[in-house]
N, C-alpha and C positions, 0 to 999 in steps of 0.2 A: 328837271331830271332828279335833282337832289331831293325835291319834295316827294317824288314817286318812290324813291329809295327809302326815305324816312317812313312813308306810309306802308311800304312792304315789310319793313323790319319786324313789326309785331307778328304779322302772319308767318313770316319765315321762322321766327323764334318759336311760335306755337307748334309749327310743323316739326321742327327739330326736336322739341320736347316730347311730342307725341311719339316720334320715331324712337327716341331714346327709351321711353317707357315700354314701347313694343319690343325693343331689342332685349330689355331686361326681363320682360315677361316670357319671351320666346324660349322654349327649352333648347338646350344645347344639342348640336347634331350628334348622332350616334355613329360609332364605328364598330365593325366586326371585332369581337374579342373584348369589348368594354365590359367592365363589371359595374352594375348599377343596382341601386336599392329600389324596391317597389313594394306595393301592397296588393295582396291577393284580393281580387274583386269577385271572382266567381270560379267555382270548382265544379267540373262535370266529369263524367267517366272518360271523356275523350279529349279534354283540354282544360287548361287553367289560364284564366285571364288575369294579367298583372298590370296595375297602374304604375307606370314608371315616370309619370310627369310629362309625357309627350302627348301630342294631339291624338295619336292612336294608342290603344292599349296594347301591351305586349302579350304574346301568346306562347305558352308552353304546350307543345303539340302532344297528341296521343302517342306518337312514336317515342317521344322523350319520356312520357309517363310509363310506357311499357318497360323501358330500360332502367327506370328509377327503382331502387330497392324498396321493398314493401314497407320496411320500418320508417322510411322517410315519407312515403305517400300517406301513410295512415295518420301522421301527426300534423299534416298541413290543414289549416283552417282558413276560411274567408276572414279577411282583416289582418292576417299575419303579415309582418314585414319581413321580406326575404331578400337575399342577394342573388342576382341572376347574371348570366353572361349573355351578351348580344351575339346571337348566331348569324342573324341576317337583319340589317337595319330596315329593310323593306323587301318583302317577297313580291311575287307577281300580283298577289291580291291586296298589296299595300299593308300587310301585317308585319309587325316587328316580332321576329322569332327569337325566343329566349330559351336558355338552358339552365336549369337549377343544378343539374349534375356537374356541368363544366365549371360553374361558379364554386361549387363545393370542392372540386378537384383543384381549382386554382388556389383556394384557401389552403388546401393540403400542401401544394407546392411551395407556397409562401412560408408555411409553417416548417416544412422540411428544410428550407434554406436558413431559416432562423435557428433551427436546431443544429444545423451544420456549423454555422458561424459561432454559436455559443459553445460548441464542442460537447453537446449533451450525449450522455450514454443512454441508449434505449433498451428496454427489455422487451423482446419480441418473440413471437412463436413462429417456428419454421413451418411454412405451409406447403412447401414442395421443394423439388430439386431438379436439376438437369446436369448434364456432364460438366457444365462449366461452373456450377456453384449452387447456392441455396436461394430459395425464394421466400420472402417475408412480406407482410402487409404493414405499411406505415400509414395509418389512417385508411384512406381509400386508395392509396397509391401502392403499386407493386414495386417492392424493393428487391435488389439482387446483391448477394454477398458472393463475390468470386471465390473459387476454391482456394486460391492463393491467400485469401484473407480469412480463411476458416482455420481455427486452431485444433490440433488433435486433443481429444478428451482424456486420453490415457497413454502411458508410455508404450511405444511400439506401434501405435495406431497409424502413424504415417507410412508404415510399410504396407498397409492394406490398399487395394485398388481405390482410386479416387471416388468413383461412383458408389462403392460400398460404404466408404466413410461418410459420404454426403447423405445417403439414404438413411443411415442410422440416426441422423439428426432431425428428420421430419417429425413434427409434433412436439419437439423439445423447445424449451425456452433458450434464448440466446441473447447475450449482451452485445450490442453492435453500435457503431458510430457512423453517422452519415459522412461520406467523403466526397460525393459528387451529386449535384442537383442540376439536371438539364431537362426542363419541361419540354423544350422544342424537340428534343430527341427522345423524350419519354424515358429518360435514364435517371434512376435513383440508385446509387451505388453505396453500399455500406461495408464496414470492415469489423470483424470480430477481433482481429489482431490489434487494430488501433484502439478499440474499446478496452482491451486488456491492458494495454500500456497506460491508458488514462486511469483505469481502475487501480492499477498498481501504484501509480503516482499519488492518487488521492489516499489510498490506503497507507502509503508511506508518510504522507503529511499528517494524517490523523493519528498514526501510531507515534510519530515524533512529538506531536503536541501532547500526547497522553503520557509518555514516558517521563519518569522522575527518578532522581537518584534514590536508592534504597529499595526500589521495586524489584521483586523477583519474577522473572519471566522464563519461559522455555523457548528454545530455539534449536536449529539444526546446523551442525558444522558444515560449512561450504568450502573452506579452503584452509590450508595450514602454511605458515611462513616461518622463517627463522625467528621472527620477533613476536609471533602470537598466532591466534586462531580467529578466523572470521566466522560469525554465526548469523544465520538468517533468522530474524525474530518474527517473520511473517510480513515481509515487505520492506523491512529496514535491516541493514547489515550492521552488526556491532563487532567490535574488536575486543578479544580477551588478550591483553598483553601477557607475554610469557611469565612475567612476575606475578600475575593474577591467576595463573592456571592451577596452582596447587600450593599448599603450605610447605611442601618439601621442594627442594631445588629441582628444576626441570631443565634438562640440557636442550631438548627440542620438543615443541608441542606434540609431535607424533608419538612421543613416549607416553602421553596420557590421553590423547584424543585421536579420533579417526574421522575422515570425511564422511558425512552422512549420519554421524552419531547425534542423538538427541541429548541436549544438556540443559540443566537448570542453571541460571546465572543471576547475578545481582547487577542492576544498573548502578554504575558509580559516577557516570558523567554523561551529559547530553548537550551537544553543540547543535542547536536547531538551525543556525545560520549556515553552518558548513555541513549539516546533515550527518553528523558523526556521533556514535554512541560508544562509550567505554563500558566494558563489562568485566565482571569478576566471577570466576568459577569457584575459587577457594573460599569466598565469603559466604557461600551457601552451605559450607561444610563446617563441622565443629572446629574451633580454633585449638589446635594441639598445644599452642604456646600457653594458653590459659590453664589447660589441664596439667601441663608439665610443671609450671611454676607452683601449682598448688601442691605438688608432691615433692618438690625439690627444696633443698636447704643449702645455703652457702657453707662451703667447707666439706660437704660430703663427697664420697667417692662415687663415680658413675662409670658405667661401661659405655664406650663409644666406638664408632667406626670412622676412620679417617676418610673424608670425602674429597677434599681438594688441598693441593699444596700451593701456597703463594710465597713470594719472597719474604713477606712479613710474618708468616706463620702457617698453621694448618687448621682447616675447618674439619670439624668432627660432628657426626650426627649421633644423638643419644640412642642407644639400642632400645630403650624402653619407649621412647617417643621419636621414631625415625624422622618425623617432619621437622623436628627442632634441631638446629645446629648451634654449636658454640665454636669459639676460636681459641686455639692454643697459640698464643703469641710466641714468636721465635725465641723470646727471652725466657719462656716458660717450658721450653722443650727439654732442656738439660742444664746441669750446673755449669758446664763448660760453654765456651763461646761456640755458637752454631752459625755457619755462614748461610746455610739454606736448610729448610725443614727436611729435605730428602736425605740429609745426613743422619737423621734420627728416625723418621717415620716414612711410611709409604701409603699410597691410596689403597683403601680396602682393608687395611690392617685394623684389627680389633684390640683395644687397649682399655685399661682402667686409668682414669684421670681424676684430678681433683677439681671440683666446681668451686672457684674462688670468688666469683661475683655474679650476681643476677641484676641486670639492668632492665627492669620491667618496663620502664617508659619507652626505651628504645628497642626493646625485644632482643636483648643481647645477653649471651652467656660467655663468661671468661673462664677458660679451663687451664689447667696446669698439669704437665707430666712430671716436671721435676719436683713438685711438692707432694707427690703421692705418699711418700714415706716420711714427710716432715713431722718432727715431734710436736710442732705447734698445734697439730690437729689430733693428737693422740686421744685426748679426752672426748672429743667429738666422735672419733671412730669407735671408741668404747661404748658411748651412748647409743650410737646407731646400731652397733652389733647387738647390744642388749635388747633394743627395740625389735630387731628382726627375730631374735630368739623368742621373745614373748609372743610375737605374732605367729611364729611357726608352731609354738606350743598350743595356741588357741585354735589354730586351723587344723592341726594334725589329726585329732580324733574325728573331726567332721569329714576330712578327706578319706579316712580309713573306714568310716561307717558305711 
């Protein structure tokens, strides 16, 4: 018995090996809906034969050819390797029925899913509309943008009837983002609204990356607060702090700006991590301080307007250079002791005061009311008066001519 078994083993081994080879060589079974690759063997006006590695060749029928776009039919050649979808693994005649159209559509569905997952923004042409939304083509697929996902193109357009708004978009380009892919239900849904959000986000990131301190840009005022003005720079909002609105003192941003106003500003700080931009409006204008100190001399008399009263003194703006302020310290208001500046001056009052110090580095002027008639400045006053007299004599004939 044992000898028979030993004799049978080689035969059994050979049989098993042959069966294994046969299984490896046998083509896999096909199922309806499978996508396979094949080589075109023959093209006739009524059918295309495709070798897909099975015992029988696959067949693309005349009915399929009739539905196939002309531009696809015309480029097919014998020997081409194509992808096809199995429509029927075996019909009544034993043929394997194939569809090139469905394979191409399946490719488009797969691509649509990839585009959705990647968050891609697509530029499409609106091919039609119905009362529910817009129709677009995504490859060979029919896409739909619901009316709720369509943005108005101009102010007030949302007041028009929905169908009228949608009809106006036919033939136009539209940016859209895929938000639903459902091949089984033949649903491909897109959104212009979501695309706009993504485009704005990208625009903001690009602008933030490009902005640098010192750049001058234009923007539009979008809101005013007690501490400054927010400006839209084209996707990025920047803040002009109240101290950077003007060279002169500003009580509230609305005193110099209004919502909707276009302004030119200078970038003075960019925090890319927190997405914040600091702006200055006054730095794009001539610096009145530089002009003022080029005309001023310590010790001279100047005309001023009292602007603010503080416990320690009174601030006064130069009449010749209203954006430039100086301080009359409380000790410089009068010869006698003053408890509060209101005992001597009032806001809005016009006075002549003495400029006793120019601090160019800190942009400060020290003024004095009590030294206006001080003898120590008599010689300087005489020199200044003579200079003004000579200047008037030189300009007088020109003005009268």
